C-alpha positions, -999 to +999 in steps of 0.1 A: +638+249+552+638+272+522+606+288+509+605+262+481+608+234+507+580+248+527+557+252+496+564+216+486+558+204+522+526+224+524+513+208+491+522+173+502+506+179+537+474+192+521+473+160+500+473+141+533+509+131+537+524+131+572+552+152+585+573+120+588+568+111+551+574+147+540+605+149+562+619+117+547+613+129+512+628+164+517+655+154+541+642+171+573+632+160+608+594+158+611+594+186+637+612+209+613+586+201+587+558+210+612+576+242+622+579+252+585+542+244+579+532+265+609+554+294+597+534+293+564+501+294+582+492+258+575+467+243+599+483+212+616+461+181+618+457+163+651+477+131+654+455+100+654+450+088+689+460+120+706+434+143+722+440+180+720+442+201+751+409+219+760+407+252+741+430+242+713+416+239+678 
């Protein structure tokens, strides 16, 4: 993902869109979107229905 893609993805993610939706819009796999968001320091939301491992925030 380019810097512009990551900035767009971050804005969409902060608006509440999912990595799946963002990936479809930008043409990337959802995991690639999440990796790009993490590289930009964006906090990743927990997936609904999935408990986080103890000690993870």
